[in-house]
N, CA, C and O atoms as a printed pandas DataFrame, in Angstrom:
     atom_number atom_name residue_name chain_id  residue_number  x_coord  y_coord  z_coord
0              1         N          UNK        A               1   54.789   23.095   51.914
1              2        CA          UNK        A               1   55.177   22.632   53.217
2              3         C          UNK        A               1   55.464   21.279   53.523
3              4         O          UNK        A               1   55.199   20.390   52.713
4              5         N          UNK        A               2   55.926   21.074   54.503
5              6        CA          UNK        A               2   57.086   19.802   54.602
6              7         C          UNK        A               2   55.902   18.662   54.835
7              8         O          UNK        A               2   54.733   18.862   55.166
8              9         N          UNK        A               3   56.655   17.244   54.525
9             10        CA          UNK        A               3   55.720   15.826   54.500
10            11         C          UNK        A               3   55.608   15.426   55.844
11            12         O          UNK        A               3   55.067   14.363   56.149
12            13         N          UNK        A               4   56.259   16.497   56.974
13            14        CA          UNK        A               4   56.160   15.812   58.217
14            15         C          UNK        A               4   54.958   15.709   59.040
15            16         O          UNK        A               4   54.517   16.856   59.106
16            17         N          UNK        A               5   54.120   14.830   59.773
17            18        CA          UNK        A               5   52.899   15.154   60.277
18            19         C          UNK        A               5   53.278   16.185   61.402
19            20         O          UNK        A               5   54.295   16.431   62.050
20            21         N          UNK        A               6   52.012   16.669   61.339
21            22        CA          UNK        A               6   52.028   18.195   62.206
22            23         C          UNK        A               6   50.972   17.698   63.290
23            24         O          UNK        A               6   50.035   16.947   63.022
24            25         N          UNK        A               7   51.227   18.177   64.450
25            26        CA          UNK        A               7   50.155   18.148   65.428
26            27         C          UNK        A               7   48.949   18.836   65.188
27            28         O          UNK        A               7   49.043   20.036   64.932
28            29         N          UNK        A               8   47.531   18.171   65.229
29            30        CA          UNK        A               8   46.540   18.677   64.922
30            31         C          UNK        A               8   45.852   19.526   66.099
31            32         O          UNK        A               8   45.216   20.538   65.804
32            33         N          UNK        A               9   45.994   19.071   67.557
33            34        CA          UNK        A               9   45.294   19.361   68.704
34            35         C          UNK        A               9   46.554   20.032   69.470
35            36         O          UNK        A               9   47.753   19.865   69.247
36            37         N          UNK        A              10   45.719   21.097   70.746
37            38        CA          UNK        A              10   46.795   21.610   71.449
38            39         C          UNK        A              10   47.108   20.365   72.327
39            40         O          UNK        A              10   48.247   20.437   72.788
40            41         N          UNK        A              11   46.521   19.394   72.643
41            42        CA          UNK        A              11   46.813   18.645   73.403
42            43         C          UNK        A              11   48.355   17.702   72.910
43            44         O          UNK        A              11   49.327   17.364   73.586
44            45         N          UNK        A              12   48.051   17.513   71.560
45            46        CA          UNK        A              12   49.241   16.658   70.763
46            47         C          UNK        A              12   50.361   17.758   71.177
47            48         O          UNK        A              12   51.270   17.504   71.967
48            49         N          UNK        A              13   50.203   18.829   70.633
49            50        CA          UNK        A              13   51.267   19.914   70.449
50            51         C          UNK        A              13   52.026   20.038   71.852
51            52         O          UNK        A              13   53.241   19.853   71.927
52            53         N          UNK        A              14   51.123   20.410   73.120
53            54        CA          UNK        A              14   51.711   19.886   74.458
54            55         C          UNK        A              14   52.520   18.930   74.705
55            56         O          UNK        A              14   53.615   19.209   75.194
56            57         N          UNK        A              15   52.167   17.561   74.421
57            58        CA          UNK        A              15   52.774   16.507   74.374
58            59         C          UNK        A              15   54.066   16.499   73.416
59            60         O          UNK        A              15   54.900   15.721   73.880
60            61         N          UNK        A              16   54.353   16.909   72.627
61            62        CA          UNK        A              16   55.491   16.900   71.717
62            63         C          UNK        A              16   56.223   18.004   72.098
63            64         O          UNK        A              16   57.439   17.935   71.923
64            65         N          UNK        A              17   55.727   19.075   72.614
65            66        CA          UNK        A              17   56.702   19.997   73.301
66            67         C          UNK        A              17   57.146   19.778   74.387
67            68         O          UNK        A              17   58.116   20.422   74.788
68            69         N          UNK        A              18   56.568   18.834   75.132
69            70        CA          UNK        A              18   57.053   18.440   76.611
70            71         C          UNK        A              18   58.053   17.504   76.522
71            72         O          UNK        A              18   59.060   17.431   77.226
72            73         N          UNK        A              19   57.627   16.594   75.363
73            74        CA          UNK        A              19   59.083   15.757   75.020
74            75         C          UNK        A              19   60.563   16.289   74.239
75            76         O          UNK        A              19   61.667   15.746   74.211
76            77         N          UNK        A              20   60.154   17.392   73.718
77            78        CA          UNK        A              20   61.467   18.341   72.988
78            79         C          UNK        A              20   62.006   18.895   74.125
79            80         O          UNK        A              20   63.230   18.973   74.224
80            81         N          UNK        A              21   61.077   19.403   75.245
81            82        CA          UNK        A              21   61.916   20.072   76.159
82            83         C          UNK        A              21   62.435   19.051   77.525
83            84         O          UNK        A              21   62.567   19.517   78.657
84            85         N          UNK        A              22   62.667   17.752   77.220
85            86        CA          UNK        A              22   63.201   17.202   77.925
86            87         C          UNK        A              22   62.685   15.978   78.862
87            88         O          UNK        A              22   63.371   15.163   79.480
88            89         N          UNK        A              23   61.245   16.095   78.781
89            90        CA          UNK        A              23   60.609   15.214   79.410
90            91         C          UNK        A              23   60.411   13.587   79.040
91            92         O          UNK        A              23   60.380   13.146   77.891
92            93         N          UNK        A              24   60.300   12.903   80.102
93            94        CA          UNK        A              24   60.117   11.595   79.342
94            95         C          UNK        A              24   58.539   11.305   78.652
95            96         O          UNK        A              24   57.489   11.911   78.867
96            97         N          UNK        A              25   58.786   10.267   77.845
97            98        CA          UNK        A              25   57.422    9.868   77.129
98            99         C          UNK        A              25   56.290    9.811   78.128
99           100         O          UNK        A              25   55.276   10.502   78.032
100          101         N          UNK        A              26   56.520    8.979   79.052
101          102        CA          UNK        A              26   55.399    8.794   79.928
102          103         C          UNK        A              26   55.036   10.055   80.630
103          104         O          UNK        A              26   53.854   10.398   80.600
104          105         N          UNK        A              27   55.961   10.829   81.295
105          106        CA          UNK        A              27   55.808   12.403   81.960
106          107         C          UNK        A              27   54.759   13.126   80.946
107          108         O          UNK        A              27   53.616   13.503   81.204
108          109         N          UNK        A              28   55.472   13.211   79.719
109          110        CA          UNK        A              28   54.873   14.279   78.648
110          111         C          UNK        A              28   53.448   13.763   78.402
111          112         O          UNK        A              28   52.616   14.638   78.160
112          113         N          UNK        A              29   53.076   12.633   78.421
113          114        CA          UNK        A              29   52.137   11.921   78.360
114          115         C          UNK        A              29   50.666   12.217   79.131
115          116         O          UNK        A              29   49.551   12.502   78.696
116          117         N          UNK        A              30   51.277   11.984   80.669
117          118        CA          UNK        A              30   50.135   12.232   81.466
118          119         C          UNK        A              30   50.527   13.919   81.516
119          120         O          UNK        A              30   49.438   14.467   81.349
120          121         N          UNK        A              31   51.270   14.673   81.624
121          122        CA          UNK        A              31   51.146   16.228   81.689
122          123         C          UNK        A              31   49.941   16.657   80.489
123          124         O          UNK        A              31   49.082   17.525   80.640
124          125         N          UNK        A              32   50.141   15.795   79.273
125          126        CA          UNK        A              32   49.273   16.079   78.491
126          127         C          UNK        A              32   47.700   15.433   78.578
127          128         O          UNK        A              32   46.857   15.863   77.790
128          129         N          UNK        A              33   47.437   14.669   79.299
129          130        CA          UNK        A              33   46.373   14.307   79.889
130          131         C          UNK        A              33   46.068   12.752   78.774
131          132         O          UNK        A              33   45.039   12.242   78.331
132          133         N          UNK        A              34   47.109   12.512   78.692
133          134        CA          UNK        A              34   47.252   11.177   78.027
134          135         C          UNK        A              34   47.520   10.100   78.842
135          136         O          UNK        A              34   47.896   10.365   79.983
136          137         N          UNK        A              35   47.406    8.860   78.496
137          138        CA          UNK        A              35   47.913    7.787   79.331
138          139         C          UNK        A              35   49.248    7.484   79.019
139          140         O          UNK        A              35   49.514    7.725   77.842
140          141         N          UNK        A              36   50.330    6.959   79.796
141          142        CA          UNK        A              36   51.676    6.822   79.627
142          143         C          UNK        A              36   51.620    5.578   78.482
143          144         O          UNK        A              36   52.677    5.460   77.862
144          145         N          UNK        A              37   50.726    4.791   78.170
145          146        CA          UNK        A              37   50.986    3.701   77.083
146          147         C          UNK        A              37   50.811    4.699   75.873
147          148         O          UNK        A              37   51.731    4.736   75.055
148          149         N          UNK        A              38   49.780    5.463   75.698
149          150        CA          UNK        A              38   49.279    6.216   74.555
150          151         C          UNK        A              38   50.421    7.135   74.176
151          152         O          UNK        A              38   50.539    7.477   72.999
152          153         N          UNK        A              39   51.343    7.590   75.181
153          154        CA          UNK        A              39   52.255    8.241   74.923
154          155         C          UNK        A              39   53.457    7.794   74.027
155          156         O          UNK        A              39   54.135    8.509   73.290
156          157         N          UNK        A              40   53.572    6.408   74.263
157          158        CA          UNK        A              40   54.213    5.796   73.097
158          159         C          UNK        A              40   53.932    5.641   71.662
159          160         O          UNK        A              40   54.853    5.620   70.845
160          161         N          UNK        A              41   52.519    5.517   71.273
161          162        CA          UNK        A              41   51.991    5.602   70.330
162          163         C          UNK        A              41   52.072    6.603   69.702
163          164         O          UNK        A              41   52.353    6.486   68.510
164          165         N          UNK        A              42   51.843    8.031   70.299
165          166        CA          UNK        A              42   51.971    9.241   70.095
166          167         C          UNK        A              42   53.614    9.417   69.596
167          168         O          UNK        A              42   53.903    9.908   68.505
168          169         N          UNK        A              43   54.252    9.113   70.215
169          170        CA          UNK        A              43   55.760    9.061   69.733
170          171         C          UNK        A              43   56.234    8.531   68.558
171          172         O          UNK        A              43   57.053    9.126   67.857
172          173         N          UNK        A              44   55.710    7.296   68.257
173          174        CA          UNK        A              44   55.474    6.918   67.175
174          175         C          UNK        A              44   55.035    7.281   65.880
175          176         O          UNK        A              44   55.539    7.076   64.776
176          177         N          UNK        A              45   53.952    7.885   66.242
177          178        CA          UNK        A              45   52.994    8.503   65.136
178          179         C          UNK        A              45   53.814   10.083   64.853
179          180         O          UNK        A              45   53.934   10.662   63.774
180          181         N          UNK        A              46   54.133   10.366   65.734
181          182        CA          UNK        A              46   54.982   11.883   65.426
182          183         C          UNK        A              46   56.485   11.933   65.250
183          184         O          UNK        A              46   57.097   12.998   65.337
184          185         N          UNK        A              47   57.168   10.598   64.964
185          186        CA          UNK        A              47   58.533   10.420   65.266
186          187         C          UNK        A              47   59.197   11.383   64.578
187          188         O          UNK        A              47   60.024   12.101   65.141
188          189         N          UNK        A              48   58.871   11.508   63.149
189          190        CA          UNK        A              48   60.004   12.669   62.314
190          191         C          UNK        A              48   59.634   13.880   62.866
191          192         O          UNK        A              48   60.572   14.666   63.003
192          193         N          UNK        A              49   58.349   14.337   63.289
193          194        CA          UNK        A              49   58.402   15.741   63.775
194          195         C          UNK        A              49   59.264   15.774   64.958
195          196         O          UNK        A              49   60.031   16.730   65.075
196          197         N          UNK        A              50   59.243   14.952   65.757
197          198        CA          UNK        A              50   60.275   14.722   66.870
198          199         C          UNK        A              50   61.762   14.715   66.253
199          200         O          UNK        A              50   62.575   15.586   66.564
200          201         N          UNK        A              51   61.986   13.932   65.581
201          202        CA          UNK        A              51   63.318   13.897   64.923
202          203         C          UNK        A              51   63.675   15.420   64.475
203          204         O          UNK        A              51   64.827   15.838   64.597
204          205         N          UNK        A              52   62.727   16.151   64.000
205          206        CA          UNK        A              52   63.015   17.318   63.109
206          207         C          UNK        A              52   63.354   18.383   64.261
207          208         O          UNK        A              52   64.190   19.264   64.062
208          209         N          UNK        A              53   62.661   18.257   65.480
209          210        CA          UNK        A              53   62.708   19.034   66.649
210          211         C          UNK        A              53   63.696   18.906   67.352
211          212         O          UNK        A              53   63.838   19.754   68.233
212          213         N          UNK        A              54   64.688   17.860   67.232
213          214        CA          UNK        A              54   65.894   17.668   67.975
214          215         C          UNK        A              54   66.640   18.369   67.198
215          216         O          UNK        A              54   67.270   19.338   67.623
216          217         N          UNK        A              55   66.686   17.851   65.537
217          218        CA          UNK        A              55   68.102   18.554   64.772
218          219         C          UNK        A              55   67.758   20.096   64.936
219          220         O          UNK        A              55   68.628   20.951   65.098
220          221         N          UNK        A              56   67.049   20.232   64.905
221          222        CA          UNK        A              56   66.671   21.804   65.336
222          223         C          UNK        A              56   67.438   22.475   66.596
223          224         O          UNK        A              56   68.131   23.490   66.536
224          225         N          UNK        A              57   67.169   21.693   67.758
225          226        CA          UNK        A              57   67.767   22.014   69.051
226          227         C          UNK        A              57   69.403   21.589   68.907
227          228         O          UNK        A              57   70.237   21.947   69.739
228          229         N          UNK        A              58   69.764   20.673   67.576
229          230        CA          UNK        A              58   71.276   20.493   67.678
230          231         C          UNK        A              58   71.900   21.484   66.895
231          232         O          UNK        A              58   73.107   21.714   66.974
232          233         N          UNK        A              59   71.019   22.168   66.034
233          234        CA          UNK        A              59   71.972   23.321   65.446
234          235         C          UNK        A              59   71.711   24.324   66.202
235          236         O          UNK        A              59   72.531   25.221   66.004
236          237         N          UNK        A              60   70.602   24.697   67.321
237          238        CA          UNK        A              60   70.772   25.818   67.975
238          239         C          UNK        A              60   71.973   25.791   69.100
239          240         O          UNK        A              60   72.527   26.785   69.570
240          241         N          UNK        A              61   72.250   24.370   69.428
241          242        CA          UNK        A              61   73.413   24.226   70.533
242          243         C          UNK        A              61   74.776   24.246   69.625
243          244         O          UNK        A              61   75.867   24.105   70.177
244          245         N          UNK        A              62   74.695   24.381   68.573
245          246        CA          UNK        A              62   75.736   24.133   67.778
246          247         C          UNK        A              62   76.596   26.113   67.694
247          248         O          UNK        A              62   77.784   26.426   67.607
248          249         N          UNK        A              63   75.741   26.719   67.747
249          250        CA          UNK        A              63   76.407   27.994   68.310
250          251         C          UNK        A              63   76.669   28.181   69.310
251          252         O          UNK        A              63   77.776   28.685   69.499
252          253         N          UNK        A              64   75.736   27.857   70.572
253          254        CA          UNK        A              64   76.714   27.364   71.922
254          255         C          UNK        A              64   77.797   26.863   71.695
255          256         O          UNK        A              64   78.792   27.390   72.192
256          257         N          UNK        A              65   77.896   25.964   71.066
257          258        CA          UNK        A              65   79.094   24.975   71.187
258          259         C          UNK        A              65   80.287   25.792   70.605
259          260         O          UNK        A              65   81.405   25.841   71.117
260          261         N          UNK        A              66   79.918   26.393   69.525
261          262        CA          UNK        A              66   81.026   27.430   68.727
262          263         C          UNK        A              66   81.552   28.281   69.618
263          264         O          UNK        A              66   82.772   28.443   69.649
264          265         N          UNK        A              67   80.571   29.060   70.615
265          266        CA          UNK        A              67   81.080   30.037   71.413
266          267         C          UNK        A              67   82.094   29.379   72.496
267          268         O          UNK        A              67   83.100   30.012   72.815
268          269         N          UNK        A              68   81.869   28.318   72.966
269          270        CA          UNK        A              68   82.432   27.415   73.941
270          271         C          UNK        A              68   83.910   27.216   73.580
271          272         O          UNK        A              68   84.834   27.396   74.373
272          273         N          UNK        A              69   84.062   26.767   72.103
273          274        CA          UNK        A              69   85.467   26.427   71.781
274          275         C          UNK        A              69   86.333   27.641   71.337
275          276         O          UNK        A              69   87.534   27.613   71.072
276          277         N          UNK        A              70   85.438   28.783   71.305
277          278        CA          UNK        A              70   86.450   29.682   71.133
278          279         C          UNK        A              70   86.491   30.352   72.148
279          280         O          UNK        A              70   87.418   31.161   72.130
280          281         N          UNK        A              71   85.696   30.374   73.309
281          282        CA          UNK        A              71   85.847   30.864   74.787
282          283         C          UNK        A              71   87.382   29.635   75.131
283          284         O          UNK        A              71   88.538   29.940   75.424
284          285         N          UNK        A              72   86.910   28.582   74.985
285          286        CA          UNK        A              72   88.158   27.921   75.576
286          287         C          UNK        A              72   89.438   28.051   75.029
287          288         O          UNK        A              72   90.512   27.866   75.601
288          289         N          UNK        A              73   89.195   28.447   73.657
289          290        CA          UNK        A              73   90.714   28.429   73.100
290          291         C          UNK        A              73   91.415   29.970   73.605
291          292         O          UNK        A              73   92.629   30.154   73.704
292          293         N          UNK        A              74   90.562   30.802   73.834
293          294        CA          UNK        A              74   90.937   32.151   74.183
294          295         C          UNK        A              74   91.140   32.346   75.922
295          296         O          UNK        A              74   91.507   33.433   76.368
296          297         N          UNK        A              75   90.878   31.258   76.758
297          298        CA          UNK        A              75   91.103   31.166   78.128
298          299         C          UNK        A              75   92.581   30.644   78.198
299          300         O          UNK        A              75   93.272   30.231   77.265
300          301         N          UNK        A              76   92.977   30.787   79.839
301          302        CA          UNK        A              76   94.423   30.401   79.989
302          303         C          UNK        A              76   94.367   28.644   80.239
303          304         O          UNK        A              76   95.319   28.015   80.701
304          305         N          UNK        A              77   93.387   28.183   79.935
305          306        CA          UNK        A              77   93.998   26.737   80.165
306          307         C          UNK        A              77   93.764   26.098   81.335
307          308         O          UNK        A              77   93.650   24.872   81.345
308          309         N          UNK        A              78   93.647   26.956   82.643
309          310        CA          UNK        A              78   93.679   26.326   83.988
310          311         C          UNK        A              78   92.247   25.844   84.368
311          312         O          UNK        A              78   92.223   25.127   85.368
312          313         N          UNK        A              79   91.264   26.049   83.878
313          314        CA          UNK        A              79   89.815   25.601   84.366
314          315         C          UNK        A              79   89.590   23.838   83.897
315          316         O          UNK        A              79   89.432   23.386   82.763
316          317         N          UNK        A              80   89.646   23.087   85.239
317          318        CA          UNK        A              80   89.508   21.857   85.146
318          319         C          UNK        A              80   88.296   21.208   84.160
319          320         O          UNK        A              80   88.357   20.236   83.408
320          321         N          UNK        A              81   87.326   21.995   84.413
321          322        CA          UNK        A              81   86.294   21.691   83.266
322          323         C          UNK        A              81   86.293   22.182   81.822
323          324         O          UNK        A              81   85.283   22.014   81.138
324          325         N          UNK        A              82   87.533   22.868   81.252
325          326        CA          UNK        A              82   87.448   23.352   79.886
326          327         C          UNK        A              82   87.565   22.489   79.361
327          328         O          UNK        A              82   86.969   22.484   78.283
328          329         N          UNK        A              83   88.247   21.405   79.663
329          330        CA          UNK        A              83   88.808   20.310   78.609
330          331         C          UNK        A              83   87.231   19.342   78.504
331          332         O          UNK        A              83   87.036   18.716   77.462
332          333         N          UNK        A              84   86.150   19.282   79.660
333          334        CA          UNK        A              84   85.369   18.489   79.283
334          335         C          UNK        A              84   84.416   19.429   78.704
335          336         O          UNK        A              84   83.707   18.882   77.859
336          337         N          UNK        A              85   84.191   20.558   78.869
337          338        CA          UNK        A              85   83.295   21.511   77.885
338          339         C          UNK        A              85   83.738   21.641   76.221
339          340         O          UNK        A              85   83.092   21.829   75.191
340          341         N          UNK        A              86   85.265   21.427   76.545
341          342        CA          UNK        A              86   85.455   21.585   74.951
342          343         C          UNK        A              86   85.184   20.460   73.920
343          344         O          UNK        A              86   85.082   20.493   72.694
344          345         N          UNK        A              87   85.078   19.166   75.079
345          346        CA          UNK        A              87   85.032   17.892   74.305
346          347         C          UNK        A              87   83.168   17.783   73.855
347          348         O          UNK        A              87   82.698   17.498   72.754
348          349         N          UNK        A              88   82.586   18.049   74.863
349          350        CA          UNK        A              88   80.760   18.263   74.806
350          351         C          UNK        A              88   80.907   19.250   73.351
351          352         O          UNK        A              88   80.458   18.835   72.282
352          353         N          UNK        A              89   81.517   20.448   73.459
353          354        CA          UNK        A              89   81.263   21.194   72.272
354          355         C          UNK        A              89   81.653   20.785   70.947
355          356         O          UNK        A              89   80.960   20.994   69.951
356          357         N          UNK        A              90   83.056   20.048   70.940
357          358        CA          UNK        A              90   83.336   19.164   69.739
358          359         C          UNK        A              90   82.285   18.248   69.132
359          360         O          UNK        A              90   81.984   18.141   67.943
360          361         N          UNK        A              91   81.844   17.680   70.068
361          362        CA          UNK        A              91   81.135   16.672   69.813
362          363         C          UNK        A              91   79.484   17.272   69.418
363          364         O          UNK        A              91   78.787   16.495   68.765
364          365         N          UNK        A              92   79.057   18.229   69.695
365          366        CA          UNK        A              92   77.967   18.701   69.137
366          367         C          UNK        A              92   78.280   19.169   67.707
367          368         O          UNK        A              92   77.567   18.852   66.754
368          369         N          UNK        A              93   79.458   19.991   67.590
369          370        CA          UNK        A              93   79.684   20.419   66.163
370          371         C          UNK        A              93   80.017   19.742   65.233
371          372         O          UNK        A              93   79.954   20.218   64.099
372          373         N          UNK        A              94   80.494   18.363   65.460
373          374        CA          UNK        A              94   80.348   16.905   64.579
374          375         C          UNK        A              94   79.345   16.557   64.159
375          376         O          UNK        A              94   79.112   16.224   62.997
376          377         N          UNK        A              95   78.370   16.601   65.366
377          378        CA          UNK        A              95   77.172   15.914   65.057
378          379         C          UNK        A              95   76.147   17.061   64.309
379          380         O          UNK        A              95   74.981   16.725   64.098
380          381         N          UNK        A              96   76.484   18.048   64.025
381          382        CA          UNK        A              96   75.835   19.077   63.395
382          383         C          UNK        A              96   76.363   19.252   62.033
383          384         O          UNK        A              96   75.693   19.799   61.157
384          385         N          UNK        A              97   77.959   18.640   61.769
385          386        CA          UNK        A              97   78.161   18.664   60.496
386          387         C          UNK        A              97   78.936   19.841   60.068
387          388         O          UNK        A              97   79.145   20.040   58.871
388          389         N          UNK        A              98   79.428   20.729   61.101
389          390        CA          UNK        A              98   80.004   21.987   61.289
390          391         C          UNK        A              98   81.350   21.667   61.405
391          392         O          UNK        A              98   82.110   22.522   60.949
392          393         N          UNK        A              99   81.788   20.813   61.819
393          394        CA          UNK        A              99   83.194   20.786   62.361
394          395         C          UNK        A              99   83.977   19.799   61.513
395          396         O          UNK        A              99   84.831   20.259   60.755
396          397         N          UNK        A             100   83.758   18.385   61.567
397          398        CA          UNK        A             100   84.502   17.334   61.268
398          399         C          UNK        A             100   83.719   16.915   59.983
399          400         O          UNK        A             100   82.809   16.086   59.963
400          401         N          UNK        A             101   84.318   17.772   58.664
401          402        CA          UNK        A             101   83.834   17.188   57.188
402          403         C          UNK        A             101   85.055   16.253   56.623
403          404         O          UNK        A             101   86.216   16.561   56.352
404          405         N          UNK        A             102   84.399   15.050   56.547
405          406        CA          UNK        A             102   85.573   14.042   55.452
406          407         C          UNK        A             102   84.894   14.000   54.243
407          408         O          UNK        A             102   83.707   13.776   54.008
408          409         N          UNK        A             103   85.988   14.293   53.389
409          410        CA          UNK        A             103   85.836   14.266   52.007
410          411         C          UNK        A             103   86.787   13.025   51.501
411          412         O          UNK        A             103   87.923   12.738   51.881
412          413         N          UNK        A             104   85.884   12.326   50.436
413          414        CA          UNK        A             104   86.165   11.157   49.960
414          415         C          UNK        A             104   86.623   11.450   48.364
415          416         O          UNK        A             104   85.663   11.829   47.694
416          417         N          UNK        A             105   87.787   11.362   47.674
417          418        CA          UNK        A             105   87.991   11.527   46.688
418          419         C          UNK        A             105   88.490   10.014   45.786
419          420         O          UNK        A             105   89.391    9.190   45.943
420          421         N          UNK        A             106   87.725   10.135   45.111
421          422        CA          UNK        A             106   87.896    8.411   44.233
422          423         C          UNK        A             106   88.456    9.072   42.859
423          424         O          UNK        A             106   88.004   10.030   42.230
424          425         N          UNK        A             107   89.429    8.365   42.632
425          426        CA          UNK        A             107   90.290    8.556   41.197
426          427         C          UNK        A             107   90.231    6.503   40.472
427          428         O          UNK        A             107   90.590    5.394   40.869
428          429         N          UNK        A             108   89.721    6.951   39.574
429          430        CA          UNK        A             108   89.683    5.669   38.921
430          431         C          UNK        A             108   90.439    5.484   37.149
431          432         O          UNK        A             108   90.204    6.188   36.168
432          433         N          UNK        A             109   91.230    4.468   37.244
433          434        CA          UNK        A             109   91.855    4.459   35.960
434          435         C          UNK        A             109   91.363    3.628   35.126
435          436         O          UNK        A             109   90.972    2.545   35.562
436          437         N          UNK        A             110   91.271    3.888   33.894
437          438        CA          UNK        A             110   90.443    3.037   32.830
438          439         C          UNK        A             110   91.465    2.215   32.187
439          440         O          UNK        A             110   92.580    2.735   32.166
440          441         N          UNK        A             111   91.357    1.064   31.659
441          442        CA          UNK        A             111   92.121    0.350   30.849
442          443         C          UNK        A             111   91.390   -0.116   30.055
443          444         O          UNK        A             111   90.390   -0.733   30.423
444          445         N          UNK        A             112   91.740    0.081   28.571
445          446        CA          UNK        A             112   90.861   -0.312   27.529
446          447         C          UNK        A             112   91.879   -1.142   26.717
447          448         O          UNK        A             112   93.061   -0.893   26.482
448          449         N          UNK        A             113   91.046   -2.289   26.315
449          450        CA          UNK        A             113   91.718   -3.440   25.513
450          451         C          UNK        A             113   90.972   -4.754   25.537
451          452         O          UNK        A             113   89.822   -4.758   25.976
452          453         N          UNK        A             114   91.582   -5.974   25.062
453          454        CA          UNK        A             114   90.942   -7.093   25.298
454          455         C          UNK        A             114   92.036   -7.857   26.119
455          456         O          UNK        A             114   93.264   -7.833   26.035
456          457         N          UNK        A             115   91.181   -8.543   26.942
457          458        CA          UNK        A             115   92.072   -9.713   27.870
458          459         C          UNK        A             115   91.637  -11.089   27.368
459          460         O          UNK        A             115   90.460  -11.401   27.545
460          461         N          UNK        A             116   92.358  -11.835   26.839
461          462        CA          UNK        A             116   92.122  -13.291   26.660
462          463         C          UNK        A             116   92.457  -14.376   27.445
463          464         O          UNK        A             116   93.650  -14.545   27.694
464          465         N          UNK        A             117   91.612  -15.165   27.895
465          466        CA          UNK        A             117   91.780  -16.478   28.875
466          467         C          UNK        A             117   92.086  -17.279   28.099
467          468         O          UNK        A             117   91.665  -17.196   26.946
468          469         N          UNK        A             118   92.829  -18.193   28.457
469          470        CA          UNK        A             118   93.097  -19.458   28.423
470          471         C          UNK        A             118   92.300  -20.535   28.191
471          472         O          UNK        A             118   91.603  -20.618   29.202
472          473         N          UNK        A             119   91.918  -21.655   27.229
473          474        CA          UNK        A             119   90.508  -22.124   27.056
474          475         C          UNK        A             119   90.865  -23.268   28.494
475          476         O          UNK        A             119   91.877  -23.510   29.151
476          477         N          UNK        A             120   89.855  -23.614   28.510
477          478        CA          UNK        A             120   89.422  -23.858   30.097
478          479         C          UNK        A             120   89.697  -25.615   29.994
479          480         O          UNK        A             120   89.530  -26.198   28.922
480          481         N          UNK        A             121   90.136  -26.348   31.260
481          482        CA          UNK        A             121   90.569  -27.316   30.801
482          483         C          UNK        A             121   89.634  -28.452   31.433
483          484         O          UNK        A             121   89.030  -28.448   32.505
484          485         N          UNK        A             122   89.706  -29.404   30.453
485          486        CA          UNK        A             122   88.201  -30.407   30.718
486          487         C          UNK        A             122   88.751  -31.682   31.179
487          488         O          UNK        A             122   88.013  -32.650   30.990
488          489         N          UNK        A             123   90.360  -32.002   31.981
489          490        CA          UNK        A             123   90.152  -32.939   32.543
490          491         C          UNK        A             123   90.868  -33.918   32.161
491          492         O          UNK        A             123   91.419  -34.657   32.977
492          493         N          UNK        A             124   91.010  -34.134   30.356
493          494        CA          UNK        A             124   91.323  -35.170   29.714
494          495         C          UNK        A             124   92.974  -34.888   29.501
495          496         O          UNK        A             124   93.681  -35.765   29.007
496          497         N          UNK        A             125   93.411  -33.846   29.834
497          498        CA          UNK        A             125   94.639  -33.122   29.532
498          499         C          UNK        A             125   94.814  -32.617   28.117
499          500         O          UNK        A             125   95.791  -31.988   27.711
500          501         N          UNK        A             126   93.682  -32.990   27.371
501          502        CA          UNK        A             126   94.035  -32.241   25.902
502          503         C          UNK        A             126   93.015  -31.316   26.001
503          504         O          UNK        A             126   91.837  -31.670   26.060
504          505         N          UNK        A             127   93.455  -29.860   26.031
505          506        CA          UNK        A             127   92.960  -28.400   26.141
506          507         C          UNK        A             127   91.936  -28.055   24.623
507          508         O          UNK        A             127   91.130  -27.137   24.474
508          509         N          UNK        A             128   92.286  -29.047   23.729
509          510        CA          UNK        A             128   91.454  -28.608   22.278
510          511         C          UNK        A             128   90.246  -29.298   22.224
511          512         O          UNK        A             128   89.387  -29.037   21.382
512          513         N          UNK        A             129   90.109  -30.303   23.211
513          514        CA          UNK        A             129   88.865  -31.358   23.040
514          515         C          UNK        A             129   87.678  -30.906   23.602
515          516         O          UNK        A             129   87.712  -30.627   24.800
516          517         N          UNK        A             130   86.313  -30.733   22.806
517          518        CA          UNK        A             130   85.398  -30.475   23.017
518          519         C          UNK        A             130   84.508  -31.618   23.687
519          520         O          UNK        A             130   85.097  -32.686   23.855
520          521         N          UNK        A             131   83.169  -31.552   24.096
521          522        CA          UNK        A             131   82.288  -32.153   24.952
522          523         C          UNK        A             131   81.822  -33.031   23.191
523          524         O          UNK        A             131   81.902  -34.260   23.178
524          525         N          UNK        A             132   81.476  -32.464   22.160
525          526        CA          UNK        A             132   81.116  -33.115   21.069
526          527         C          UNK        A             132   82.517  -34.155   20.669
527          528         O          UNK        A             132   82.338  -35.250   20.135
528          529         N          UNK        A             133   83.674  -33.721   20.957
529          530        CA          UNK        A             133   85.045  -34.653   20.534
530          531         C          UNK        A             133   84.787  -35.687   20.977
531          532         O          UNK        A             133   84.822  -36.698   20.275
532          533         N          UNK        A             134   84.400  -35.714   22.492
533          534        CA          UNK        A             134   84.413  -36.932   23.438
534          535         C          UNK        A             134   83.315  -37.771   23.058
535          536         O          UNK        A             134   83.617  -38.953   23.221
536          537         N          UNK        A             135   82.256  -37.625   22.652
537          538        CA          UNK        A             135   81.082  -38.279   22.196
538          539         C          UNK        A             135   81.418  -39.463   21.211
539          540         O          UNK        A             135   81.022  -40.625   21.311
540          541         N          UNK        A             136   82.354  -38.842   20.093
541          542        CA          UNK        A             136   82.632  -39.429   19.114
542          543         C          UNK        A             136   83.580  -40.469   19.199
543          544         O          UNK        A             136   83.578  -41.408   18.403
544          545         N          UNK        A             137   84.490  -40.340   20.236
545          546        CA          UNK        A             137   85.355  -41.155   20.674
546          547         C          UNK        A             137   84.836  -42.534   21.123
547          548         O          UNK        A             137   85.620  -43.377   21.560
C-alpha cells in the first residue's frame, strides 16, 4: 500500500473528490459540511493524496490530448481553434512526459598525470626562502 495518507471518513472523501473535480477549497469544504477555514487544513493534510489525484487526471487527459494532436494533424487546418487546441494538447503531453523528452549525455575525458605548481612567492623576491630562513636573518 502507498505511503499517501488516505481519507478515513466519507466526509473527507467527499471533500477530496470535490476538490479533484474542480471545486474551490472553500466550496468543497462547505459541500462536505466543513468550515471554509478547515478546508485549507484538510487540503494540507491530504496534500499528497490531492497531488496524486491531479497526476492521475493529467495522465487521463494525456490520452485525450494525444487524440487532439492526431485529429489536428489529420484536419484540413482551416479551423481557427485548431492551433489553440493543438497547443493545449502539446502542453498536456509535455507535462506528463509523453511528448518532450530531453536527454543529456555527458562525456568526461580523464587525464592522468602529475601537475606541478611553481613555488609560492613570499614577497622577498627569493622564491627559495622559507619562513624559518627569514627568522635566522
